[in-house]
C-alpha positions as CSV (number, residue, x, y, z in Angstrom):
1,M,-3.1,17.3,-4.5
2,G,-0.5,14.2,-2.1
3,K,0.4,12.4,1.1
4,Y,0.2,15.5,4.6
5,G,3.0,17.2,5.2
6,I,5.4,17.2,1.7
7,I,3.9,19.6,-0.1
8,S,2.7,23.1,2.7
9,L,-0.9,24.1,3.2
10,G,-1.1,26.5,1.0
11,E,1.0,25.0,-2.4
12,A,-2.6,22.7,-1.3
13,R,-4.7,24.7,-1.6
14,E,-3.6,26.3,-4.9
15,K,-3.8,22.7,-6.4
16,L,-7.7,22.6,-5.1
17,I,-8.1,26.0,-6.9
18,N,-7.0,25.5,-9.6
19,A,-8.2,21.9,-10.3
20,K,-11.8,23.4,-9.2
21,K,-11.3,26.2,-11.6
22,L,-10.7,23.1,-14.6
23,L,-13.8,21.3,-13.5
24,A,-15.5,24.0,-14.0
25,Q,-14.3,24.7,-17.4
26,G,-15.0,20.6,-18.5
27,V,-11.7,18.7,-17.7
28,S,-11.3,15.6,-15.0
29,Q,-7.7,15.9,-13.2
30,A,-8.1,12.2,-13.5
31,T,-9.4,12.6,-17.4
32,E,-6.6,14.9,-18.7
33,K,-3.8,12.4,-16.6
34,Q,-5.2,9.8,-18.4
35,R,-4.4,11.3,-21.5
36,I,-1.2,12.8,-21.0
37,K,-0.8,9.7,-20.0
38,E,-1.3,7.7,-23.7
39,Q,0.1,10.4,-25.1
40,G,3.8,10.1,-23.4
41,K,3.0,6.0,-24.9
42,L,1.6,7.0,-28.1
43,N,5.2,9.3,-29.0
44,H,7.2,6.0,-27.1
45,F,5.9,3.5,-29.3
46,S,5.9,6.0,-32.5
47,N,9.7,7.1,-31.7
48,W,10.5,3.3,-31.2
49,L,8.9,2.5,-34.9
50,E,11.2,5.2,-35.9
51,K,14.6,4.1,-34.5
């Protein structure tokens, strides 16, 4: 969600609502963040291979 004071209370509430919606759909934010991170590593490695 972020450190205290960096985002407004309204933004924090909005992030919480979005996180709950994703969780209701069976998508974990932690798992999704890890998947995106791994995809980025894969893209970086494949770009390196193409050179």
